[in-house]
C-alpha positions in Angstrom: 0.0 0.0 0.0 1.5 3.4 -0.9 2.5 5.6 2.1 0.6 8.8 2.3 2.7 11.9 1.9 2.7 14.7 4.4 -0.2 17.1 3.8 -0.2 20.9 4.4 -2.3 22.2 7.2 -3.7 25.7 6.9 -2.3 28.3 9.2 -4.3 29.7 12.1 -5.5 33.2 11.6 -3.7 34.4 14.7 -1.2 33.0 17.2 -2.5 31.1 20.1 -5.6 29.8 18.2 -7.7 27.3 20.2 -6.9 23.6 19.8 -9.3 21.2 18.0 -9.7 19.4 21.3 -10.1 21.4 24.5 -7.2 21.4 27.0 -7.4 19.0 29.9 -8.6 20.8 33.0 -6.0 21.9 35.4 -8.1 20.6 38.3 -11.1 18.7 39.3 -10.8 19.9 42.9 -8.5 21.8 45.2 -6.4 18.8 46.1 -5.8 17.9 42.5 -4.8 21.5 41.6 -2.4 21.7 44.6 -0.8 18.4 43.6 -0.4 19.6 40.0 1.3 22.8 41.0 3.5 21.2 43.6 4.7 18.5 41.1 5.3 21.2 38.5 7.3 23.3 40.9 9.4 20.4 42.2 10.1 19.3 38.6 11.1 22.9 37.7 13.3 23.3 40.7 15.4 20.4 39.6 15.8 21.1 35.9 19.1 23.1 36.0 20.6 22.2 39.3 23.3 20.0 37.9 24.4 22.5 35.4 25.0 25.3 38.0 27.2 23.2 40.3 30.6 23.3 38.5 30.9 27.1 38.2 31.3 27.8 41.9 33.6 24.7 42.4 35.8 25.5 39.4 38.1 28.1 41.1 38.6 25.9 44.2 38.1 22.2 43.4 41.1 21.7 41.1 39.2 20.8 37.9 41.4 21.1 34.8 40.6 23.6 32.0 40.0 20.7 29.6 37.6 18.9 32.0 35.7 22.2 32.6 35.5 22.9 28.9 34.1 19.4 28.1 31.7 19.6 31.1 30.5 22.9 29.8 30.1 21.6 26.3 28.1 18.4 27.2 24.8 19.9 28.4 24.0 22.0 25.4 25.4 19.4 23.0 23.4 16.5 24.5 20.3 18.6 24.8 20.5 19.4 21.1 21.2 15.9 20.0 18.5 14.3 22.2 15.7 17.0 21.9 14.1 15.0 19.0 13.8 12.0 21.4 11.1 14.0 23.2 8.8 13.7 20.2 9.0 9.9 20.3 8.6 10.0 24.1 5.5 12.1 23.8 3.9 10.0 21.0 4.5 6.7 23.0 4.0 7.8 26.6 2.4 11.2 26.6 3.5 14.3 28.5 2.9 13.0 32.1 4.7 9.7 31.7 7.4 11.3 29.6 8.1 13.8 32.3 8.1 11.2 35.0 10.6 8.9 33.3 12.8 11.9 32.4 12.8 12.8 36.1 13.8 9.2 36.9 16.7 9.3 34.4 17.8 12.7 35.8 17.9 11.2 39.3 20.0 8.3 38.0 22.4 10.8 36.4 22.7 12.8 39.6 23.7 9.7 41.5 26.2 8.6 38.8 27.8 12.1 38.9 29.3 11.5 42.4 31.2 8.4 41.3 34.5 10.2 40.5 35.5 12.1 37.4 34.4 9.5 34.9 31.0 9.3 36.7 30.8 13.1 36.5 31.1 13.0 32.7 28.6 10.0 32.3 26.2 11.4 34.8 26.2 14.8 33.1 25.3 13.1 29.8 22.4 11.3 31.5 21.1 14.5 33.2 21.4 16.4 29.9 19.4 13.7 28.0 16.6 13.8 30.6 16.6 17.6 30.6 16.3 17.6 26.8 13.0 15.7 27.1 11.8 17.9 29.9 12.6 21.1 28.0 10.5 20.0 25.0 7.6 18.6 27.0 7.1 21.4 29.5 5.5 24.0 27.0 3.1 21.3 25.8 2.3 20.2 29.4 1.6 23.8 30.4 -0.6 24.4 27.4 -2.6 21.1 27.9 -2.9 21.1 31.7 -3.4 24.8 32.6 -5.9 27.4 31.5 -4.8 29.6 28.6 -4.7 32.8 30.7 -2.2 31.1 33.1 0.3 30.0 30.4 2.6 33.0 31.0 2.4 32.7 34.7 3.2 29.0 34.7 6.1 29.4 32.3 7.3 32.1 34.6 6.9 29.8 37.6 8.9 27.2 35.6 11.8 29.6 35.0 11.7 31.1 38.5 11.7 27.7 40.2 14.4 26.4 37.8 16.6 29.4 38.6 15.9 29.3 42.4 16.7 25.7 42.7 20.0 26.1 40.8 20.9 29.2 42.7 20.3 27.6 46.1 22.4 24.6 45.2 25.1 26.7 43.6 25.3 28.8 46.8 25.9 25.7 48.8 28.7 24.3 46.7 31.7 26.0 48.2 30.5 25.8 51.9 29.7 22.0 51.5 33.1 21.5 49.7 34.9 23.2 52.7 32.8 21.4 55.3 33.4 18.0 53.8 37.1 18.3 53.8 37.4 19.6 50.2 35.3 16.8 48.7 33.8 17.9 45.4 31.9 14.7 45.2 30.0 15.5 48.4 29.1 18.9 47.0 28.0 17.5 43.7 25.9 14.9 45.5 23.5 17.6 46.8 21.8 17.5 43.4 20.4 14.0 44.3 17.9 15.6 46.7 16.0 17.9 44.3 16.2 15.1 41.7 14.4 12.7 44.0 11.8 15.3 45.0 11.1 16.0 41.3 10.4 12.4 40.5 8.2 12.1 43.6 6.4 15.3 42.8 5.5 14.5 39.2 4.5 10.9 40.0 0.9 11.7 41.0 0.3 13.1 37.5 0.7 9.6 36.0 -3.0 9.0 36.8 -3.9 11.6 34.2 -1.7 10.2 31.5 -3.6 9.8 28.2 -6.9 11.3 29.5 -8.8 13.8 27.4 -6.0 14.6 25.0 -8.0 14.2 21.8 -6.4 12.6 18.7 -3.0 10.9 19.0 0.0 13.2 18.5 1.2 13.5 14.9 4.5 14.4 13.3 4.6 18.1 12.3 7.5 19.4 10.2 8.0 23.1 10.9 11.1 23.4 8.7 9.1 22.8 5.6 6.0 24.5 4.2 5.1 28.1 4.9 6.2 28.1 8.6 9.9 27.7 8.0 10.8 31.4 8.5 9.2 31.2 12.0 11.0 28.0 12.9 14.4 29.2 11.8 13.9 32.5 13.7 13.1 30.6 16.8 16.1 28.3 16.3 18.5 31.3 15.8 17.1 33.3 18.7 17.0 30.5 21.2 20.4 29.1 20.0 22.2 32.4 20.4 20.6 33.1 23.7 21.5 29.6 25.0 25.0 29.9 23.7 25.5 33.1 25.8 23.7 31.5 28.8 25.8 28.3 29.0 29.1 30.1 28.2 28.5 32.6 30.9 27.4 29.9 33.3 30.7 28.0 32.6 33.1 30.9 32.7 31.7 33.8 34.8 33.7 32.9 37.9 36.9 32.6 35.8 36.2 36.0 34.2 35.9 37.6 37.6 38.9 35.8 39.1 41.1 37.1 36.2 39.8 40.6 36.9 41.0 40.4 40.5 37.9 39.1 42.3 38.7 36.6 45.1 37.9 33.0 44.3 35.3 32.6 47.0 33.6 35.8 46.0 33.6 34.8 42.3 31.8 31.6 43.3 29.2 33.6 45.1 28.7 35.8 42.0 27.7 32.6 40.2 24.9 32.2 42.7 23.8 35.8 42.2 23.9 35.3 38.4 21.5 32.3 38.8 19.3 34.2 41.1 19.1 36.9 38.4 18.2 34.1 36.0 15.3 33.2 38.2 14.1 36.8 38.4 14.3 37.4 34.7 12.9 34.0 33.9 9.8 34.7 35.9 9.0 38.3 34.9 9.7 38.0 31.2 7.2 35.2 30.4 4.5 36.8 32.5 4.9 40.1 30.7 5.4 38.6 27.3 2.4 36.3 27.5 0.1 39.2 28.1 0.8 40.7 24.7 0.3 39.5 21.1 3.6 40.9 19.9 6.7 39.8 21.9 9.3 41.8 20.0 9.5 44.6 22.6 10.2 42.1 25.3 12.9 40.3 23.2 14.6 43.6 22.6 14.5 44.6 26.3 16.1 41.2 27.2 18.9 41.7 24.7 19.5 45.3 25.9 19.8 44.1 29.5 22.3 41.4 28.4 24.3 44.0 26.6 24.4 46.2 29.7 25.7 43.2 31.8 28.5 42.3 29.3 29.5 46.0 28.9 29.8 46.2 32.7 32.1 43.1 32.7 34.2 44.8 30.1 34.5 48.2 31.7 34.6 47.5 35.4 34.4 43.8 36.2 36.0 44.0 39.7 34.3 47.2 40.9 30.7 45.9 40.8 30.7 42.2 40.1 27.4 41.6 42.0 25.6 44.2 39.8 26.9 42.7 36.5 26.1 39.2 37.6 22.5 39.9 38.5 22.0 42.1 35.4 23.3 39.3 33.2 21.2 36.8 35.0 18.0 38.8 34.5 18.7 39.3 30.8 19.9 35.7 30.0 17.2 34.2 32.2 14.5 36.2 30.4 15.9 35.1 27.0 15.8 31.5 28.0 12.3 31.6 29.5 10.5 33.7 26.9 11.3 31.1 24.3 8.6 28.8 25.9 6.0 31.6 25.6 7.0 31.9 21.9 6.4 28.2 21.2 3.0 28.4 22.9 2.0 31.7 21.3 3.1 30.8 17.8 1.9 27.2 17.9 -1.6 26.4 16.6 -2.2 23.2 18.7 -0.3 20.8 21.0 1.4 19.1 18.1 2.6 22.3 16.5 3.8 23.6 19.9 5.8 20.4 20.4 7.2 20.6 16.9 8.4 24.2 17.3 9.9 23.4 20.7 11.7 20.4 19.4 13.1 22.2 16.3 14.2 25.3 18.3 15.9 23.2 21.0 17.5 20.8 18.7 19.1 23.4 16.5 19.5 25.9 19.3 21.3 23.7 21.7 23.6 22.4 19.0 24.5 25.9 18.1 24.9 26.8 21.8 27.4 23.9 22.3 30.0 25.9 20.5 29.9 28.7 23.1 31.9 27.4 26.0 34.6 25.9 23.7 34.9 29.0 21.6 35.2 31.2 24.6 37.9 29.0 26.1 39.9 29.0 22.8 39.6 32.8 22.5 40.8 33.2 26.0 43.7 30.8 25.5 44.8 32.6 22.3 44.5 36.2 23.6 45.2 35.5 27.3 42.4 37.9 28.1 38.6 37.8 28.5 38.2 41.0 26.6 37.9 39.4 23.2 35.4 36.8 24.3 33.2 39.5 25.9 33.3 41.6 22.8 32.3 38.4 20.9 29.3 38.1 23.3 28.2 41.6 22.4 28.4 40.6 18.7 26.2 37.6 19.3 23.6 39.9 20.9 23.5 41.9 17.7 22.9 38.8 15.7 20.2 37.7 18.2 18.4 41.0 17.7 18.0 40.3 14.0 17.2 36.7 14.6 14.3 37.6 17.0 12.3 39.7 14.6 10.1 36.9 13.1 10.0 34.8 16.3 8.5 37.7 18.3 6.1 38.9 15.6 2.4 37.9 15.9 1.4 37.1 12.4 -0.1 34.0 10.8 2.3 31.3 9.7 2.1 29.4 6.4 1.0 25.8 6.3 3.1 23.3 8.1 3.7 19.7 6.8 1.9 17.1 8.9 2.7 13.3 8.6 -0.4 11.4 9.9 1.2 8.0 9.7 
C-alpha cells in the first residue's frame, strides 16, 4: 500500500488559536490543583541544578581547564542531540509519563555524577538527555494542563523555580566543599535531593496520562511549508541566547577571578547570576504572554544582556554583583521567553511540540560551540576582553534573529505526517 505523503495544514489566523480538542482541565478539585502545582514546581526546581554546580567549584576544586570545557560543552550538545527524542517519548508515553521517566533518568544521572570524574562525565550526559526531554515537553504540558490565561504565569513559575533551585544549590557548593574536607563529590551529591523530590512530585500526574488529550499526536514538520521562517527564527534566537547562557554559566567565575575578584567571591557571584536568571525567567514570560507581539520584550532582554556584558568589560571587579545579577536577569529572560514563543506561535499541541523540538535541537547544537569557543579565544589572547566583545556581537545577531519569532502574524501551512 502506498504511504501517504505529508499534507499541508492551513495556518491559524492568529497565534494562540484554540486547539481542536479542549485542553485538559488543570483541576477537578482543590487537592488535584495543589498536587499539579506542587509537582510542576518540584520538577522545575530540579531542571538546571546539575548545570550550575561546577561554576562555583571551578576556582577551588582543582578541575582542569580541559575537563571544565568538556563539562560545559556536554549539556547543550546532548540537549541538542536528544531533543528530538522528546517527540518519540510524547507519542508513545504522553507528557505525564514522559516527564516522570525523564525525572527518573535525571535522578539516576545525579547519582552517577558522584562516582568520581568518569561518573561526572557520564552522569552529566544522562542528566542532559533527561533535561532535553523535559525542555520540549514542558511547554506542551503547560498548554494542555493549565488554562490559557495562566500560560505566561506558569512558564514564569517554571523559569523562576528552575533558577531558584539552581541558585540555592550553587550557593551551597563552596560551603559544602569546605565542610566535607574539600570533597567535590559530596558537594555534587547535593543534586540528588532535588532530583528525588522532582520524581516524587510528578508521579501523581501519572493517573492523568492519556486522559482527554484528543487525537493521538502527529509528526509536524515546521522546517518545511510556509512556517519555515518562524522555525528558523526561533532556532536562531533560542540558540544564540542559549550559547550566551551556557558560556556565561561556565566561565563567569573565571572571568571575575582574572579581573582580580577573590575566588570565593567569584563563586558567590555565580549564585547571584543564577538568582538573576530566576528573576528574569519569571518576569519576562508573565509580561510577554500578556501581549500578542513579543518583539519589545525580546529587545528589552537583549538590551539588559548587553548592559551586563558591557559592565564586565568596563569595570568587572568594581561591581561584580551588579553585573552578575543584570546578566542573569537578561539571559534568564531570554531562556524563559522562548517557551512563551512556542505556545503563542503554535496552533495546537502538536505544533507547539514541533516548534519546541526544532528550536531546542538546533538551538542547543548551536549553543554547544559557546563554552569551547570562549575557552579558545581566552587561551589565544590571554584575556577575557575578546570573548566578551564576541558576546556583544552575538547579541546583535540575536536582535536580528528575534524579529520573526516575536512577531504575531499568521504562519504558512506546516507539513503534517499522519502516519
